[in-house]
Every structure is written in C-alpha cells, then in structure tokens.
C-alpha positions in Angstrom: 0.0 0.0 0.0 1.1 3.6 -0.9 1.8 6.1 1.8 -0.7 8.1 0.5 -3.1 5.3 0.7 -2.2 4.6 4.2 -2.4 8.0 5.7 -6.0 8.4 3.9 -7.0 5.2 5.5 -5.6 6.3 8.8 -7.2 9.6 8.9 -10.5 7.9 8.2 -10.1 4.8 10.3 -13.9 4.1 11.6 -15.3 3.8 14.9 -15.8 0.1 14.4 -12.2 -0.3 15.6 -12.7 1.4 18.9 -14.5 -1.0 20.9 -12.4 -3.9 19.9 -9.0 -2.0 20.8 -10.7 -0.4 23.9 -11.5 -4.0 25.4 -7.9 -5.0 24.3 -6.1 -2.4 26.2 -8.3 -2.5 29.3 -7.4 -6.2 29.1 -3.9 -5.6 28.9 -3.7 -2.9 31.7 -6.2 -4.5 34.2 -9.1 -2.4 33.4 -7.2 1.1 32.9 -5.6 2.5 29.8 -2.6 4.4 30.5 -1.4 7.7 29.5 -3.2 11.0 28.5 -6.1 10.6 31.0 -6.7 7.1 29.9 -6.5 7.8 26.3 -9.0 5.2 24.9 -11.7 6.4 27.3 -14.5 8.1 25.6 -13.3 7.8 22.3 -15.9 8.0 19.4 -16.3 11.6 18.3 -16.3 11.1 14.6 -14.2 9.2 12.2 -10.8 10.6 13.5 -11.8 9.5 17.0 -11.2 5.9 16.7 -8.9 2.9 15.8 -5.3 3.8 14.9 -5.5 7.6 14.7 -7.4 7.7 18.1 -4.4 5.4 19.6 -2.1 8.2 18.2 -3.9 11.2 19.4 -5.3 10.4 22.7 -9.0 10.7 23.7 -9.4 14.6 24.3 -7.8 15.5 20.9 -9.4 12.8 19.0 -12.8 14.0 20.2 -12.2 17.6 19.5 -10.8 17.1 16.0 -13.5 14.4 15.3 -16.2 16.5 14.0 -14.8 19.7 12.1 -11.7 18.0 10.4 -13.4 14.6 9.6 -15.8 16.3 7.5 -13.5 17.2 4.8 -12.7 13.5 4.4 -9.2 11.8 4.9 -6.2 13.3 4.1 -8.0 16.3 2.3 -8.6 17.6 5.9 -4.7 18.3 6.4 -4.4 19.6 2.9 -7.2 21.8 3.4 -6.2 23.3 6.6 -2.7 23.5 5.4 -3.7 25.4 2.1 -5.6 27.9 4.1 -3.0 28.6 6.5 0.0 28.8 4.1 -2.2 30.9 1.8 -3.2 33.4 4.6 0.7 33.5 5.5 1.5 34.3 1.9 -1.1 37.0 1.6 0.3 38.7 4.8 3.7 38.5 3.3 2.8 39.8 0.1 0.6 42.8 1.5 -2.7 41.1 0.4 -1.4 40.6 -3.1 -2.3 37.3 -4.7 0.6 34.8 -4.4 1.1 31.6 -6.1 -1.3 28.7 -4.6 0.7 26.4 -2.2 1.2 23.0 -3.3 -0.4 21.2 -0.6 -1.1 17.3 0.0 -4.6 17.4 -1.5 -3.3 19.4 -4.7 -0.3 17.3 -5.6 0.2 14.6 -8.4 0.6 11.1 -7.1 4.6 11.1 -6.8 4.7 14.2 -4.9 1.6 13.4 -2.8 3.5 10.1 -1.7 6.3 11.9 -0.5 4.3 14.4 1.4 2.2 11.5 3.0 5.3 9.7 4.1 6.6 12.9 5.7 3.2 13.5 7.5 3.2 10.0 8.7 6.5 10.3 10.3 5.6 13.6 11.9 2.3 12.2 13.3 4.2 9.2 14.9 6.9 11.6 16.3 4.4 13.8 17.6 2.5 11.1 19.4 5.5 10.1 21.2 6.5 13.3 22.3 4.6 13.0 25.8 5.8 9.2 26.3 2.1 7.9 26.2 3.0 5.1 23.6 4.1 2.5 25.9 4.5 -1.3 25.1 0.6 -1.9 25.3 0.0 1.2 23.2 2.6 0.1 20.5 1.1 -3.1 20.3 -2.5 -1.9 19.7 -1.3 0.7 17.1 0.3 -2.0 15.3 -2.7 -4.1 15.3 -4.8 -1.3 14.1 -2.5 -0.5 11.3 -2.2 -4.0 10.2 -5.9 -3.8 9.5 -5.4 -0.9 7.3 -2.6 -2.7 5.6 -1.6 -6.2 5.3 1.7 -5.3 3.5 4.8 -6.4 5.3 6.8 -3.5 4.3 4.0 -1.1 6.0 4.3 -3.1 9.2 8.2 -3.0 9.0 8.1 0.7 8.4 5.7 1.6 11.1 7.7 -0.7 13.5 11.0 1.2 12.7 9.3 4.4 13.1 7.8 3.6 16.6 11.3 2.5 17.9 13.1 5.4 16.9 14.2 7.7 19.5 12.3 11.1 19.7 14.1 13.4 17.7 12.5 16.3 15.9 15.6 17.2 13.7 15.3 13.6 12.1 11.5 14.2 11.5 12.4 17.5 10.1 14.7 16.1 7.6 11.8 14.7 5.9 10.4 18.0 4.8 11.8 18.8 1.3 9.7 21.8 0.4 8.1 24.5 2.6 4.5 23.4 2.2 5.6 19.8 3.3 7.1 21.4 6.4 3.8 23.2 7.0 2.0 20.1 6.5 4.3 18.1 8.9 3.9 20.7 11.7 0.0 21.1 11.4 -0.1 17.4 11.6 1.7 17.3 14.7 -0.3 20.1 16.0 -3.4 18.1 15.5 -1.9 14.8 17.3 -0.5 16.6 20.6 -2.0 18.4 23.5 -0.2 21.8 23.7 -1.2 22.2 27.2 1.8 19.7 27.8 5.2 20.9 28.6 6.8 18.3 27.1 4.8 18.4 23.8 5.0 22.2 23.5 8.8 21.9 23.8 8.8 19.2 21.2 6.4 21.3 18.8 8.7 24.5 19.3 12.0 22.4 18.6 10.2 20.9 15.6 8.9 24.3 14.1 12.9 25.2 14.5 14.3 22.4 12.8 11.6 22.7 9.9 12.7 26.3 9.6 9.2 27.7 9.8 8.7 31.3 9.7 7.3 32.8 12.8 4.3 34.3 10.8 3.7 30.7 9.1 4.1 28.8 12.4 1.4 31.3 13.9 -1.1 30.9 11.0 -0.6 27.1 11.4 -1.3 27.1 15.2 -4.3 29.3 14.8 -6.0 27.0 12.1 -5.4 24.0 14.0 -6.9 25.6 17.2 -9.9 26.6 15.3 -10.2 23.1 13.6 -10.6 21.4 17.3 -12.4 24.3 19.0 
C-alpha cells in the first residue's frame, strides 16, 4: 500500500475499530488505559476519534478534532487546513497581493503526494511519542490497528521502525523537502499533540525550529489548528 493510501485510511479509520481496541487495552492494563488521561476512554467523536488515529492522538484531542476535520474526509482535511494557513501567511507576506497557490497534499500529483504522505505519517508518529504515552501496550495495539489498514509487510516494518526510533525532532524535520511539506508536517503534529503539556509544547517548538518555519507561518498553522478543534 502506498503511503498516501495508508495516510488516507488512517485518517478515516472508523469507529468500528474502537470497542475492540478499548477492550484489548483494558485487558492488557487491568481495566485502566494508560497515558493522556486514559486515552481510549470516551473515544468515538467522529471518524478521526477511533482506531489507529485515536491511539496516536489520545481521547481528548480525538474527540475535539473528530467533528470539524473529519467532514473534509481523510488526508484532504490536512491538505485543506494547510492550504488555508499557508495561503493566509503568503497574503500577509505579500501585503494582500495574490501569491502562487501553495502545493499542499490535496493538490499534488501522485509522486509528490506520496512523498508528502510519508513525511506527514512520520511527523504524526513523532508527535504521538512526544509525551511518552505510547508504551509497550499502546504500541502493540497501534501495530494491530494499522495492520488492519494494510496487510503489507513493508508497511508493518516501516511502522515498527518509526515507533522504535528515539524521539528526535531534527530527524523528523529532515523529511521536509518543501516549505509546504514542512507546514503540513507541523500542522499534523499540532493535531496530534496536547499543547498544554510542557513536553509536547517543547517538542513542537523545536520541531518548528528544525523545519525552519517562519514565525508568521507557525502562528497561522497554530491558529488554524486551534480553530479546527475548537
């Protein structure tokens, strides 16, 4: 399966995955899920609030983002948000003049979209590890849920490799080949983490620095992400 397909299916992972995953994590942890305030408890707020993405995001963020972002559908959600944020920043930079449209994930031909999708998946997994909530039990569940999205052995190996990597925002940022890709990676990270956490806020700030995001663009991305989950 291509990275683009995997990302799209990940973002649209349905609520049917939730109850099974919840039962497994409760059995594995003696009835209480760990991390992010029992991160599986209460999931179900829309397509983004379940399955593999719910495990990445944690319950609070998954419930918030489930309604507004899910309505765009899959990876188009990220592309649409990034397009608006990047476009607003460009207009501010140009004093309101029309700039060339940003080439975000939802507007790219297949080869470029594949590269963007891989980078976004890498960013999401990195952000999910920022507060340490993906322990052995959560990792096992996440691998199981993603295996449902793809039976390809290379996909599973890629996931295992990414989950095993030490948390390193500089390594994540190296996947960004264009300013638009950097913006999408930062936006995807914003949608995964809880900015109220000190560790996650520190991770986001360092990721933005490593991605070489202009302060104005960083601000626009954060504003659009907050609006999407308000």
